[in-house]
N, C-alpha and C positions, 0 to 999 in steps of 0.2 A: 186807318186801320190797325189792329194790334198784332205789335210782331213779339210782343214778350210770351215765353211759353207760359207765364204762370197764371195767364188771361185761360191758358185753356187745360185744367186740370190733368186732362186725361195723357195729355202729351208730357208732363211733370212739373217738377217744382221751379222756383228761379233760379236762373244761369244752368248748370247742368246736372243739377239735384233731382231725388227722382221724387215725386209727388208722394205724399203721405199714406196714401194704402199700399203704393209700391214699398217703400222705405221700410217697410214693417211686416212685409208679408213673409209667414213661417215660413214658406217653401227658399225663398230667396236666403232667410236665416240661417237655413239647414238646423233647422231643431224642431223637435218633437212635439215641445209645449203651446205653443202656439193656438195649437189646432187640438187641443183639449178643451170640452167642453165642462164647466164646474156647474153642479146641481146646488141651487138655492137650498136654505137652510127648510125643513118640514113645517119649524114653530117660528113664529115672529118671537123675538125678543126685543121687548121696549125698555125704554128707558125707566125704573121702576125704583130706583133710588138717587140721590144726589151726587154731582158729578159724575155723570155717565157722558154729558155732552162736555166740548171742548168750552164753550162761554161759563161752565159751571165748576170746570177743572181751573181756569185761570180766575176767576172771583173767589174760589173757596168757600167754602160754607161756614156760617155762624155758628158762634159760639154756644148760644141758646139749642141752635139746629142739632149739633153735635150731644150737647150736655141732651137732649131729650131722648136720643137714642140710646143712653147709657141702660146699661142691665146690672142688678146687683152681683156682688160674689158669691153671696149666700142666698139660701131660699128665704121668703118671709116666715114661713112655718118652722123656722128649724129656732131651737132654744137659747136664749144667750147665754154665754157661757159667763160665768159666776163663781167658779170654785177655784181654791188653790191648783197649784200644778200637780202634776203626779211626782215628780224629782222632788218634792218638799219646798220647791222655790219659792219664792214670792208670786201672789197671784197676777201681781202686775208690775209693772214697770214704775220707778220714779224717774221725776227729771233727773239727770246726771247720772244715772245706773250707768256702767260701764262694763258689769260682769253678769254674767248669769245668760246670757244671752248664747243660740247656738252655733252664731258665727264666731265667738272668744275663741273655742277651742282652749287648747292647754296654753299654760305660761309659756314663754322663751325662756325667762330666769328663775333661779332657784328664788323661794319666797322664803324670806328669812323674817320671823316675826320679833326679834329681838329681847326676849323673855327669856332668860335663864343659861343664854346659850352664851359661848365664852372663844 
């Protein structure tokens, strides 16, 4: 004959604990959120790209797949720019060019040419 209350779930859990349904009853816990019903979404959203599942997140996407998804920054019908700049500067930068770029800004030091100044 069984004397452990775990054999009879309606009587409680092991020892002096409550069974699972009584231990999480929202009326016993004195909260409202246990009785609120959540409606399912109206539309199904499937995994339609890589990285939506836990396994894909762990493994990571291959470089070839990531490169295949890339899109160009400019449209294909845009003409290639080949003319000089509007400010009269060179049309393209050469290797080692250190000025003439927008990031340079004004010089921090006075520029001295060394010709004719004493």
